[in-house]
Backbone bond lengths (Angstrom), bond angles and torsions (degrees), N, CA, C in turn:
res aa  C-N    CA-C-N  psi(-1)  N-CA   C-N-CA  omega(-1)  CA-C   N-CA-C  phi
1 M - - - 1.425 - - 1.507 114.06 -
2 E 1.359 117.08 -40.75 1.443 119.42 -178.40 1.574 106.04 -73.05
3 D 1.404 119.02 -31.23 1.446 118.34 175.94 1.536 110.77 -62.62
4 M 1.254 117.08 -44.02 1.471 122.36 -178.77 1.553 111.65 -62.04
5 L 1.381 113.46 -42.20 1.465 118.38 178.89 1.503 109.79 -64.87
6 L 1.311 118.64 -39.06 1.490 121.19 174.74 1.443 114.51 -60.75
7 I 1.380 112.69 -40.37 1.497 118.14 179.20 1.522 113.23 -64.25
8 Y 1.382 115.48 -45.47 1.439 120.23 178.57 1.530 111.63 -63.77
9 S 1.316 115.65 -40.92 1.493 120.78 -174.44 1.562 106.14 -65.94
10 S 1.375 117.57 -41.66 1.445 122.66 -179.07 1.541 108.99 -64.85
11 L 1.344 116.44 -42.77 1.474 117.86 -178.15 1.539 110.08 -66.99
12 S 1.339 115.89 -39.58 1.438 117.82 179.20 1.544 111.60 -62.66
13 L 1.279 116.97 -44.42 1.476 119.83 177.24 1.527 114.67 -62.93
14 L 1.426 113.11 -33.10 1.439 117.69 176.63 1.558 112.20 -67.92
15 V 1.325 113.03 -41.76 1.462 117.29 176.22 1.463 114.36 -62.35
16 V 1.353 118.68 -42.02 1.428 122.19 179.87 1.514 110.71 -70.37
17 A 1.329 119.69 -34.19 1.422 119.30 173.57 1.433 115.73 -66.57
18 V 1.366 118.49 -40.74 1.455 122.41 -179.75 1.501 108.83 -68.04
19 A 1.361 116.01 -42.71 1.450 117.99 179.68 1.561 113.70 -63.61
20 F 1.386 115.14 -38.50 1.454 120.87 176.51 1.512 108.76 -59.75
21 K 1.333 116.03 -48.64 1.460 119.46 -172.08 1.517 107.65 -68.73
22 L 1.345 119.71 -34.88 1.524 118.93 178.94 1.495 110.15 -70.22
23 I 1.300 119.37 -38.30 1.497 120.82 178.03 1.531 112.25 -64.40
24 V 1.321 113.00 -46.15 1.457 117.46 179.84 1.561 107.63 -61.46
25 H 1.308 120.40 -38.21 1.459 124.79 -179.76 1.549 110.23 -62.52
26 L 1.333 112.36 -45.05 1.490 118.52 178.36 1.506 110.62 -62.76
27 Q 1.260 118.77 -39.87 1.428 123.66 -173.72 1.573 110.39 -73.81
28 T 1.321 114.89 -36.74 1.460 118.61 177.22 1.506 116.13 -78.11
29 R 1.356 113.12 -16.53 1.491 118.18 179.57 1.521 104.81 -81.39
30 T 1.287 121.66 63.15 1.419 123.56 -174.87 1.501 110.05 -88.01
31 P 1.352 118.31 133.16 1.461 121.50 179.57 1.562 107.45 -64.31
32 K 1.319 112.71 153.47 1.421 119.37 -179.78 1.536 110.49 -78.42
33 H 1.330 118.22 162.20 1.465 127.58 175.05 1.519 110.66 59.66
34 L 1.322 117.72 36.82 1.462 120.88 173.16 1.532 111.76 -78.52
35 P 1.380 119.17 147.69 1.427 119.15 175.20 1.508 112.47 -57.95
36 P 1.327 121.61 163.70 1.426 127.26 -176.05 1.590 105.31 -57.83
37 S 1.370 114.37 156.36 1.434 121.52 -173.95 1.529 110.07 -151.03
38 P 1.305 119.71 139.19 1.460 120.75 177.18 1.573 112.28 -71.80
39 P 1.312 118.40 163.95 1.488 118.86 178.03 1.536 112.44 -54.30
40 S 1.329 118.51 146.89 1.464 119.36 -176.36 1.520 106.31 -121.90
41 L 1.337 114.71 167.37 1.493 126.69 175.18 1.482 111.20 -99.32
42 P 1.306 120.81 149.65 1.458 120.50 173.26 1.482 111.32 -62.10
43 I 1.334 118.89 142.10 1.426 130.89 177.87 1.639 109.14 68.82
44 L 1.263 113.46 -54.77 1.509 116.20 -175.00 1.590 111.89 -75.76
45 G 1.308 117.66 -23.73 1.451 118.80 -177.81 1.505 112.85 68.17
46 H 1.280 117.60 -118.28 1.447 125.36 174.67 1.534 115.26 -107.07
47 L 1.291 118.28 14.43 1.467 120.71 -175.80 1.530 108.94 -58.38
48 H 1.391 118.47 -32.32 1.442 119.02 -175.07 1.573 110.83 -70.65
49 L 1.376 116.17 -11.62 1.470 118.78 174.18 1.463 114.69 -89.83
50 A 1.341 119.14 -13.31 1.502 123.52 179.48 1.519 111.70 -73.11
51 K 1.337 118.24 73.55 1.415 122.78 175.21 1.480 117.45 -102.68
52 K 1.346 117.03 142.68 1.471 120.82 -177.62 1.543 110.16 -77.09
53 P 1.331 115.04 147.32 1.456 130.59 -6.35 1.515 108.13 -72.36
54 L 1.390 116.99 132.73 1.441 124.02 -172.50 1.508 112.46 -63.22
55 H 1.329 118.62 -37.27 1.474 121.36 -177.54 1.583 112.07 -63.95
56 R 1.268 112.17 -32.87 1.556 115.83 176.71 1.450 111.80 -73.45
57 T 1.357 117.38 -38.28 1.439 121.32 172.34 1.547 112.45 -56.82
58 F 1.305 115.22 -47.45 1.466 118.93 -179.92 1.540 110.22 -65.12
59 H 1.323 114.48 -40.07 1.466 116.69 177.28 1.574 112.36 -59.64
60 S 1.274 113.84 -44.71 1.461 117.17 176.77 1.525 114.09 -59.17
61 L 1.320 112.68 -43.07 1.520 115.84 178.11 1.467 111.91 -68.36
62 S 1.308 118.73 -34.96 1.507 120.84 -179.81 1.512 110.47 -66.49
63 E 1.336 119.23 -31.98 1.454 121.59 175.11 1.507 115.77 -61.91
64 K 1.414 111.73 -25.68 1.477 119.30 -178.03 1.482 110.55 -97.83
65 Y 1.352 119.49 -43.09 1.434 121.13 -173.67 1.544 115.91 -108.31
66 G 1.340 119.13 4.79 1.401 123.73 177.73 1.502 112.47 98.46
67 Q 1.357 116.00 174.28 1.442 122.19 -175.80 1.527 113.84 -74.34
68 I 1.293 117.39 -11.85 1.444 120.85 174.04 1.537 108.21 -131.78
69 F 1.350 114.19 116.12 1.444 115.32 -177.48 1.606 106.37 -144.66
70 S 1.304 115.75 163.09 1.474 119.99 -175.32 1.499 110.00 -115.54
71 L 1.342 114.09 146.97 1.416 124.79 176.68 1.506 109.76 -128.97
72 R 1.314 117.10 157.55 1.456 118.06 170.51 1.503 108.91 -124.09
73 F 1.305 116.06 112.00 1.487 120.03 177.18 1.508 107.03 -92.66
74 G 1.271 115.97 98.01 1.480 119.04 -175.27 1.517 110.73 61.78
75 S 1.283 117.78 -121.31 1.509 121.45 -178.98 1.548 109.83 -91.68
76 R 1.342 119.07 0.44 1.482 118.50 -175.57 1.532 108.41 -104.01
77 L 1.280 113.74 135.35 1.495 123.39 175.78 1.477 109.74 -86.92
78 V 1.362 119.45 130.21 1.412 122.38 179.81 1.536 108.87 -128.47
79 V 1.274 119.55 135.84 1.452 125.41 177.05 1.497 108.16 -111.55
80 I 1.342 120.15 120.59 1.465 124.50 178.47 1.506 108.92 -94.48
81 V 1.338 114.90 124.85 1.489 121.99 179.19 1.515 111.62 -121.25
82 S 1.351 113.18 113.54 1.491 116.77 -178.56 1.526 112.21 -116.93
83 S 1.291 118.81 5.85 1.498 124.59 176.08 1.513 109.36 -88.32
84 P 1.326 117.68 119.12 1.449 120.10 176.06 1.561 115.60 -51.37
85 Y 1.307 116.87 -36.70 1.423 121.44 179.18 1.484 110.48 -67.02
86 A 1.357 117.09 -41.61 1.481 122.91 -179.27 1.538 111.12 -69.07
87 V 1.352 116.61 -38.95 1.455 122.85 178.63 1.547 107.31 -63.33
88 D 1.338 117.39 -40.96 1.489 119.03 179.73 1.548 108.42 -65.48
89 E 1.358 118.10 -39.56 1.442 118.91 175.03 1.567 112.00 -59.14
90 C 1.362 116.15 -42.41 1.420 120.83 -178.91 1.528 112.12 -60.06
91 F 1.289 114.48 -42.75 1.505 117.94 -170.48 1.549 112.00 -94.64
92 T 1.299 118.51 1.96 1.526 121.55 178.36 1.531 111.26 -120.81
93 K 1.327 115.80 -74.52 1.434 119.11 -177.15 1.505 115.02 -70.41
94 N 1.371 116.84 -29.36 1.458 118.55 -174.36 1.538 111.63 -119.58
95 D 1.330 115.09 23.82 1.505 121.11 -176.70 1.490 111.65 -59.66
96 V 1.332 120.75 -43.14 1.471 122.88 179.53 1.515 109.46 -63.20
97 V 1.318 119.71 -42.43 1.448 121.24 -176.99 1.516 110.19 -63.26
98 L 1.330 114.61 -35.80 1.515 117.55 -177.02 1.532 112.78 -103.71
99 A 1.325 117.06 19.56 1.439 120.69 -175.72 1.530 115.78 -71.11
100 N 1.378 116.85 -31.62 1.418 119.12 -174.32 1.501 112.62 -78.37
101 R 1.391 115.77 150.38 1.407 120.61 173.86 1.536 108.76 -105.57
102 P 1.327 117.21 156.33 1.455 121.54 -179.46 1.520 109.89 -62.80
103 D 1.354 117.31 145.33 1.460 120.57 173.55 1.548 111.47 -76.68
104 L 1.327 116.37 112.82 1.426 123.10 179.38 1.516 112.51 -106.27
105 L 1.345 114.54 158.96 1.483 114.03 177.96 1.576 111.36 -62.05
106 A 1.405 114.88 -34.40 1.427 116.60 -179.33 1.508 113.25 -66.10
107 T 1.362 118.15 -37.94 1.434 118.87 177.41 1.480 114.32 -75.39
108 K 1.328 116.06 -24.26 1.439 120.77 173.74 1.516 111.66 -62.21
109 H 1.340 113.78 -44.91 1.483 117.09 -169.69 1.536 110.26 -98.89
110 L 1.309 120.19 -36.60 1.466 122.85 -176.14 1.523 110.11 -91.71
111 D 1.304 122.83 -20.42 1.431 122.44 -178.96 1.574 110.33 -112.62
112 Y 1.318 115.36 37.31 1.431 122.29 172.81 1.562 110.67 50.95
113 N 1.276 115.47 58.33 1.444 124.64 179.24 1.527 114.61 52.45
114 H 1.334 112.01 52.25 1.512 122.30 179.95 1.505 114.47 60.05
115 T 1.374 119.30 37.02 1.428 121.39 -176.61 1.477 113.20 -110.49
116 T 1.364 119.91 1.44 1.441 119.18 176.06 1.516 110.65 -84.75
117 M 1.294 119.85 167.96 1.461 123.91 -177.68 1.530 111.41 -57.68
118 V 1.333 116.04 -38.22 1.438 120.96 -177.62 1.556 112.60 -69.20
119 A 1.287 115.17 -37.54 1.486 120.15 -176.78 1.472 117.62 -103.14
120 S 1.330 117.01 -16.95 1.506 119.83 -172.87 1.512 112.41 -68.11
121 P 1.293 123.44 139.92 1.462 124.17 173.94 1.541 113.03 -62.94
122 Y 1.257 116.39 155.47 1.463 121.67 -177.49 1.518 107.94 -67.24
123 G 1.282 115.57 127.48 1.553 122.77 -177.85 1.472 110.19 170.37
124 D 1.332 114.88 -163.56 1.486 120.70 -177.62 1.532 114.59 -61.50
125 H 1.257 114.54 -41.82 1.517 120.53 -178.74 1.497 108.10 -63.96
126 W 1.395 117.22 -47.75 1.487 118.09 -178.81 1.482 109.82 -62.57
127 R 1.367 118.85 -45.94 1.474 122.85 179.00 1.557 110.35 -56.26
128 N 1.284 119.89 -38.51 1.474 122.37 -177.80 1.540 106.20 -71.98
129 L 1.279 120.76 -41.72 1.483 121.74 178.24 1.590 110.63 -65.56
130 R 1.315 115.73 -33.74 1.468 119.55 177.76 1.456 108.55 -70.20
131 R 1.354 120.30 -40.74 1.479 121.17 177.57 1.540 111.52 -61.93
132 I 1.298 116.28 -44.54 1.458 120.57 -179.66 1.547 111.47 -60.89
133 S 1.380 114.27 -45.79 1.411 121.53 179.00 1.537 114.41 -61.10
134 S 1.352 113.86 -46.24 1.464 118.35 178.33 1.468 114.31 -64.69
135 L 1.328 118.67 -39.35 1.520 122.05 -177.30 1.469 111.30 -81.56
136 E 1.341 120.03 -45.82 1.404 125.35 -167.07 1.505 119.55 -102.21
137 I 1.372 116.34 -15.44 1.453 119.90 -177.93 1.484 113.07 -123.56
138 F 1.294 120.11 -47.45 1.483 122.47 -174.27 1.538 111.53 -102.02
139 S 1.225 119.19 7.21 1.548 118.71 179.78 1.513 109.32 -67.77
140 T 1.286 117.62 151.50 1.480 123.90 179.24 1.521 110.65 -52.67
141 K 1.302 117.52 -42.62 1.492 122.09 -179.16 1.538 109.88 -59.02
142 R 1.355 113.71 -52.64 1.465 118.56 -174.79 1.544 110.89 -65.32
143 V 1.318 116.31 -39.77 1.442 119.09 179.83 1.462 112.98 -69.32
144 N 1.308 118.94 -35.25 1.524 122.26 178.24 1.511 112.31 -70.76
145 M 1.440 114.48 -24.49 1.447 115.34 -179.66 1.498 113.25 -65.80
146 F 1.350 117.18 -20.38 1.453 123.45 179.64 1.550 115.04 -103.57
147 L 1.268 114.71 18.61 1.482 119.11 179.78 1.470 111.81 -57.98
148 G 1.370 116.66 -35.36 1.460 119.04 -177.82 1.521 111.75 -67.39
149 I 1.301 116.42 -33.92 1.433 119.84 178.19 1.519 111.75 -65.40
150 R 1.290 115.74 -44.51 1.493 118.15 179.03 1.520 111.82 -63.91
151 R 1.329 115.06 -42.59 1.513 116.74 177.19 1.509 110.77 -59.88
152 D 1.343 116.94 -44.97 1.460 122.53 -175.08 1.577 109.98 -61.45
153 E 1.356 115.14 -43.91 1.435 120.77 -178.08 1.551 112.30 -67.26
154 V 1.323 116.34 -42.00 1.453 121.39 173.71 1.528 111.44 -59.94
155 K 1.344 117.71 -42.52 1.403 122.43 176.94 1.555 112.30 -60.43
156 R 1.295 115.18 -42.49 1.463 121.27 -179.18 1.560 107.63 -61.93
157 L 1.331 116.06 -42.49 1.437 121.22 -178.46 1.506 110.93 -64.38
158 L 1.319 120.12 -42.57 1.445 125.87 -177.63 1.550 108.81 -68.87
159 L 1.358 118.28 -38.85 1.483 120.21 174.24 1.496 110.93 -65.61
160 K 1.271 118.52 -37.83 1.473 119.36 177.43 1.530 111.94 -63.96
161 L 1.317 116.05 -44.22 1.494 119.65 177.36 1.527 109.37 -63.18
162 S 1.286 118.56 -38.32 1.487 120.63 -175.33 1.589 106.40 -66.87
163 R 1.323 115.65 -42.08 1.479 117.77 -179.85 1.498 112.19 -63.30
164 N 1.380 115.72 -36.25 1.437 118.80 179.37 1.439 115.01 -66.50
165 S 1.302 117.14 -31.09 1.522 122.81 -173.90 1.534 109.28 -113.59
166 R 1.308 121.04 27.89 1.445 122.56 -175.73 1.506 113.10 -67.12
167 K 1.371 116.84 -38.20 1.422 119.23 -176.27 1.459 114.27 -97.83
168 D 1.318 119.53 -29.54 1.479 120.65 178.40 1.525 107.80 -161.17
169 F 1.344 113.94 176.80 1.459 118.84 175.82 1.515 111.98 -59.97
170 T 1.333 117.96 138.36 1.404 120.46 -178.48 1.530 109.17 -133.24
171 K 1.273 117.69 139.03 1.531 121.16 171.37 1.516 109.36 -75.42
172 V 1.312 115.89 127.18 1.484 119.96 -178.21 1.509 110.12 -124.36
173 E 1.357 114.94 134.20 1.492 122.31 175.74 1.545 108.16 -87.80
174 L 1.339 112.94 100.70 1.485 118.99 -171.84 1.508 113.44 -79.28
175 K 1.377 115.73 -26.47 1.496 119.47 -174.83 1.548 111.26 -55.97
176 S 1.349 115.32 -47.15 1.523 117.74 -177.42 1.496 107.31 -71.66
177 M 1.305 121.21 -35.40 1.460 122.02 -179.49 1.512 113.39 -62.91
178 F 1.331 116.09 -43.94 1.436 123.45 176.76 1.512 112.25 -63.63
179 S 1.330 114.17 -37.85 1.481 120.20 177.26 1.554 110.56 -66.49
180 E 1.357 117.42 -42.94 1.424 120.54 176.06 1.524 110.40 -63.88
181 L 1.334 117.98 -43.51 1.449 122.54 176.27 1.563 109.97 -54.82
182 T 1.262 117.65 -45.99 1.490 120.87 -177.18 1.451 112.47 -66.90
183 F 1.324 117.78 -41.10 1.461 120.49 178.44 1.509 112.70 -71.33
184 N 1.271 120.10 -38.95 1.492 121.90 176.59 1.483 111.94 -62.71
185 I 1.402 116.18 -44.37 1.442 117.34 177.89 1.490 113.52 -61.33
186 I 1.347 116.50 -45.85 1.460 122.75 -179.19 1.559 110.33 -61.45
187 M 1.311 116.92 -51.97 1.509 120.63 -173.66 1.488 110.03 -70.74
188 R 1.329 120.90 -25.91 1.482 120.40 175.29 1.559 106.50 -73.95
189 M 1.262 119.55 -37.20 1.502 121.16 174.86 1.484 110.19 -66.77
190 V 1.322 119.81 -40.55 1.488 123.31 -175.41 1.523 109.45 -76.03
191 A 1.302 117.02 -53.15 1.458 121.74 -169.12 1.495 114.51 -125.16
192 G 1.269 118.40 -4.32 1.505 120.27 176.75 1.584 108.84 78.96
193 K 1.384 118.56 27.18 1.430 117.72 -176.86 1.554 110.74 -136.50
194 R 1.347 112.04 146.83 1.508 118.94 173.49 1.542 108.57 -102.47
195 Y 1.300 112.68 134.27 1.498 117.13 -176.52 1.512 111.95 -115.72
196 Y 1.323 118.34 -3.26 1.487 121.44 178.44 1.464 107.31 -123.88
197 G 1.355 116.88 146.38 1.479 122.42 177.43 1.490 112.54 135.78
198 H 1.362 118.02 -15.57 1.445 120.07 177.26 1.507 114.38 52.43
199 G 1.295 116.99 67.02 1.457 119.31 177.73 1.510 114.56 97.65
200 E 1.352 119.54 -15.02 1.425 123.94 -179.96 1.476 108.80 -84.82
201 H 1.365 115.87 83.78 1.446 120.73 -179.89 1.484 114.80 61.83
202 V 1.306 118.51 30.64 1.417 125.25 170.81 1.507 107.62 -95.18
203 K 1.300 122.38 108.85 1.401 125.96 -168.56 1.562 112.79 -70.31
204 D 1.308 114.92 -44.66 1.472 122.63 -175.43 1.498 109.25 -121.00
205 E 1.279 116.77 101.84 1.452 123.74 -170.46 1.579 107.47 -69.94
206 E 1.285 116.90 -40.14 1.449 122.22 -179.74 1.529 111.98 -65.18
207 E 1.357 115.99 -45.64 1.467 118.81 172.27 1.524 115.68 -60.31
208 A 1.306 112.27 -40.29 1.477 116.72 175.31 1.475 114.62 -65.59
209 R 1.315 118.18 -34.94 1.431 122.37 174.11 1.444 112.47 -63.56
210 Q 1.343 117.51 -45.63 1.523 122.48 178.13 1.597 109.23 -58.69
211 F 1.322 114.95 -45.92 1.420 114.95 -179.52 1.516 114.91 -62.52
212 R 1.334 114.36 -43.67 1.519 118.10 -179.77 1.493 107.43 -63.55
213 E 1.306 121.15 -41.21 1.440 122.76 178.98 1.551 113.56 -63.77
214 I 1.303 116.36 -42.85 1.467 121.30 175.75 1.553 110.18 -59.46
215 M 1.292 115.33 -47.04 1.475 116.59 -179.37 1.460 113.29 -67.54
216 R 1.282 118.42 -34.40 1.445 122.54 179.10 1.567 109.99 -67.02
217 E 1.295 115.41 -44.35 1.461 119.08 178.01 1.481 114.37 -69.31
218 A 1.350 116.90 -31.72 1.452 122.16 -179.06 1.571 107.57 -68.06
219 F 1.282 116.02 -42.80 1.446 121.13 178.37 1.518 111.71 -61.94
220 A 1.376 116.06 -47.07 1.395 121.69 -175.15 1.533 114.33 -66.80
221 N 1.405 116.58 -28.49 1.444 119.88 -176.91 1.503 116.57 -106.15
222 S 1.328 118.68 2.20 1.450 122.04 -177.32 1.470 111.76 -113.02
223 G 1.319 117.09 174.18 1.465 121.26 175.71 1.557 111.67 101.23
224 A 1.268 114.07 177.46 1.404 117.90 -175.45 1.525 116.85 -93.75
225 S 1.414 114.22 18.20 1.453 117.20 -176.57 1.547 108.78 -93.37
226 N 1.312 119.20 -2.51 1.457 120.53 -178.17 1.542 108.47 -83.02
227 L 1.370 116.12 127.58 1.433 122.60 -176.92 1.599 112.35 -60.70
228 Q 1.383 111.65 -31.20 1.451 117.19 -179.98 1.434 113.63 -59.12
229 E 1.335 118.84 -28.27 1.510 119.78 -178.99 1.503 114.62 -68.30
230 F 1.365 115.49 -18.57 1.458 121.77 -178.12 1.477 117.75 -108.01
231 V 1.324 115.66 -20.64 1.530 119.45 -178.74 1.477 106.71 -121.19
232 P 1.334 120.54 98.14 1.460 127.03 -177.80 1.506 114.14 -46.14
233 M 1.328 118.52 -41.29 1.437 122.35 -177.26 1.533 108.74 -56.35
234 L 1.295 119.04 -45.05 1.458 120.92 178.95 1.501 114.80 -64.32
235 R 1.366 115.34 -30.42 1.472 119.98 175.61 1.445 108.82 -70.77
236 W 1.327 122.02 -42.45 1.472 124.77 -178.00 1.513 111.37 -58.91
237 I 1.357 118.83 -39.44 1.439 120.59 -177.18 1.558 109.54 -95.81
238 D 1.291 118.09 7.25 1.418 125.08 -179.36 1.558 110.43 50.35
239 H 1.274 117.41 58.82 1.438 125.00 -179.76 1.474 110.37 -57.93
240 G 1.313 116.04 123.65 1.463 120.48 177.37 1.599 112.66 82.03
241 G 1.288 114.74 -0.74 1.524 117.06 -176.42 1.467 116.05 68.03
242 L 1.310 119.06 25.67 1.524 121.31 -174.94 1.507 109.56 -62.48
243 E 1.355 118.00 -51.30 1.438 120.29 -176.38 1.501 111.26 -63.14
244 K 1.319 120.26 -36.24 1.456 124.14 176.05 1.563 111.87 -59.07
245 R 1.334 112.70 -44.88 1.510 119.04 178.84 1.504 110.54 -65.82
246 L 1.386 115.55 -41.27 1.474 118.07 -175.09 1.574 108.28 -68.48
247 T 1.392 115.43 -38.11 1.485 118.95 179.29 1.522 109.51 -58.07
248 G 1.362 116.20 -49.91 1.462 119.38 -179.56 1.455 114.14 -64.53
249 L 1.421 116.60 -38.07 1.451 118.52 178.76 1.534 111.71 -68.59
250 A 1.328 117.88 -31.87 1.456 122.85 -177.28 1.534 109.91 -68.46
251 K 1.353 116.46 -36.56 1.426 119.89 177.69 1.582 111.00 -65.70
252 R 1.304 112.99 -47.71 1.499 120.66 178.48 1.511 111.00 -58.15
253 M 1.356 117.33 -45.43 1.478 121.03 -176.31 1.514 107.69 -67.88
254 D 1.331 119.02 -43.14 1.471 120.93 -176.76 1.554 109.01 -65.91
255 A 1.311 115.01 -37.43 1.535 116.81 -178.84 1.569 106.91 -70.64
256 F 1.290 117.68 -37.37 1.493 118.73 177.12 1.445 112.01 -59.80
257 F 1.402 119.93 -54.88 1.394 122.95 -178.38 1.503 113.50 -64.42
258 Q 1.306 117.80 -32.78 1.483 123.85 175.78 1.498 109.39 -63.46
259 G 1.328 115.16 -41.14 1.446 120.20 178.60 1.514 112.98 -61.79
260 L 1.342 116.80 -35.52 1.469 120.35 177.56 1.518 110.20 -66.88
261 I 1.355 113.17 -42.53 1.429 116.08 -179.01 1.591 113.27 -68.40
262 D 1.269 114.67 -40.67 1.521 120.31 176.35 1.534 109.73 -59.81
263 E 1.341 113.60 -41.88 1.492 119.12 -178.48 1.546 110.42 -58.20
264 K 1.357 114.05 -42.97 1.491 118.76 -176.61 1.551 110.73 -73.08
265 K 1.324 114.59 -30.04 1.531 118.34 174.70 1.473 113.69 -61.60
266 G 1.511 118.92 -38.35 1.388 123.60 -179.13 1.500 111.71 -73.21
267 N 1.493 115.31 -26.67 1.432 125.31 -177.16 1.582 107.28 -127.98
268 E 1.344 116.02 94.49 1.430 122.62 -174.54 1.486 115.63 -80.16
269 E 1.385 116.38 -6.61 1.444 118.72 -179.10 1.537 110.59 -89.22
270 G 1.298 118.21 122.23 1.430 121.16 -176.42 1.562 112.30 167.15
271 N 1.224 113.10 165.27 1.462 117.97 -179.58 1.548 113.56 -127.52
272 T 1.334 114.61 35.69 1.474 120.91 -179.42 1.528 110.92 -91.92
273 M 1.345 118.09 169.82 1.449 121.33 -178.37 1.533 107.37 -68.18
274 I 1.343 116.36 -31.44 1.527 117.57 178.66 1.529 109.90 -66.55
275 H 1.316 114.92 -44.28 1.475 119.57 176.92 1.506 111.99 -53.48
276 H 1.288 115.48 -45.80 1.489 123.87 -175.35 1.547 108.24 -64.56
277 L 1.317 115.48 -50.96 1.443 118.96 -177.30 1.569 111.75 -65.11
278 L 1.363 117.43 -34.94 1.389 119.63 176.24 1.551 113.16 -69.43
279 S 1.284 117.40 -28.87 1.493 117.67 173.20 1.507 111.59 -67.84
280 L 1.372 117.30 -35.05 1.420 120.30 175.22 1.551 111.27 -71.88
281 Q 1.297 117.15 -27.70 1.484 122.06 -176.98 1.595 106.54 -62.77
282 K 1.325 119.09 -33.98 1.443 121.61 -177.01 1.594 109.71 -59.55
283 S 1.335 117.11 -44.22 1.447 121.74 -175.82 1.569 113.81 -90.07
284 Q 1.301 115.06 -26.07 1.499 120.21 -176.28 1.553 110.55 -134.69
285 P 1.362 116.32 61.15 1.508 119.11 -174.98 1.509 112.15 -59.31
286 E 1.290 120.04 -27.54 1.505 119.78 -175.60 1.540 108.90 -73.39
287 Y 1.361 116.87 -27.08 1.495 118.46 179.51 1.522 114.03 -93.68
288 Y 1.316 115.13 -20.05 1.456 120.30 -176.37 1.522 113.14 -124.56
289 S 1.373 115.42 48.21 1.443 118.23 177.77 1.501 109.76 -69.95
290 D 1.376 118.49 166.53 1.469 121.63 -177.16 1.499 109.61 -60.05
291 Q 1.334 116.43 -33.65 1.506 117.53 -176.15 1.487 110.92 -69.30
292 I 1.338 115.65 -40.41 1.482 120.83 179.79 1.567 109.94 -65.72
293 I 1.371 116.31 -38.76 1.425 118.64 177.30 1.538 110.29 -66.34
294 K 1.293 120.46 -39.16 1.442 123.27 175.71 1.516 110.64 -64.17
295 G 1.331 119.00 -39.66 1.392 121.30 170.99 1.500 117.66 -59.96
296 L 1.346 113.20 -38.26 1.515 120.41 174.66 1.507 112.80 -64.65
297 I 1.315 116.19 -34.99 1.470 120.06 -179.73 1.496 106.84 -64.50
298 L 1.378 119.38 -39.65 1.497 121.15 176.23 1.470 110.03 -61.93
299 V 1.317 118.15 -37.19 1.478 119.48 -176.98 1.541 110.29 -62.48
300 R 1.341 114.64 -31.77 1.508 118.89 -177.26 1.474 112.21 -75.12
301 L 1.368 117.51 -22.57 1.424 120.44 -175.85 1.599 108.72 -73.13
302 P 1.287 116.68 145.68 1.519 115.46 -178.17 1.471 111.59 -66.79
303 D 1.391 115.91 150.93 1.406 122.55 -178.98 1.500 113.94 -62.64
304 N 1.304 118.29 -27.89 1.434 124.78 178.96 1.480 112.11 -73.85
305 W 1.357 117.19 -6.08 1.451 125.02 -169.45 1.554 109.18 46.21
306 C 1.307 118.43 -106.63 1.516 114.80 -172.76 1.475 110.97 -120.99
307 Q 1.289 121.12 13.61 1.446 122.79 173.28 1.581 113.65 48.71
308 G 1.328 112.56 44.39 1.454 113.63 171.06 1.487 117.08 91.91
309 Y 1.372 118.34 11.75 1.468 120.67 178.79 1.495 110.10 -63.75
């Protein structure tokens, strides 16, 4: 027993030593000609400086180091740009160079291994997804087809607000209401279904509950606020069980979206985004596979996901 404990302890120390050496190597392999940067800590880099509200922290640093400065969040290099002129340069002349987003655990599991338009690296696949989105999803014609849905959902929101304040002035929490409004508009366009409203024309309460739960968990477990995204050692040991949660969530999300697609295949009559993409799938199956359609559904969902639901 003592021998086994000694072996495990030795292996653990070896792993920590190798990980520390690798991280230090990554941090010292700094590209030349970087913008100025404040002093950093080993392994963590400048993560200790990332205090909320973040925009005020960046403003304070910009006053000291200039409108363009660099930070290292763990193993990731970050360049902060607060000059309007430099931002314009980034998004026009250098847009291709800066087009890619970092590979995160969330985009690995929830964005089909970084293959959706939001997470995919710049290249042929991304350009194809952009073409499909521009022509079949975000075109003026397609957006105008759902004008009635947007009007109806706004009307529902106004009626709800009027009921709440019918007798007297009432304090209303609008953030959640606007989030519900956004999700109902998008999912009616995508699948012809409302998932928020608790009985107000929500046809399948169980399905709606599953959708709300998936969105809530996706918001809670995704984004750049996870320390594992910046310190590789924490990712290797799955600190906090983040990757395990994302793996399970990805399976449920994929099954949910696949269920919506399969439902529309059994009932081809409809005017939703899924119906339209499935009609294109018949003639161009290589461009409109089920996985690509599921990825396009993700593109339609708001970037803020569910704002803390």
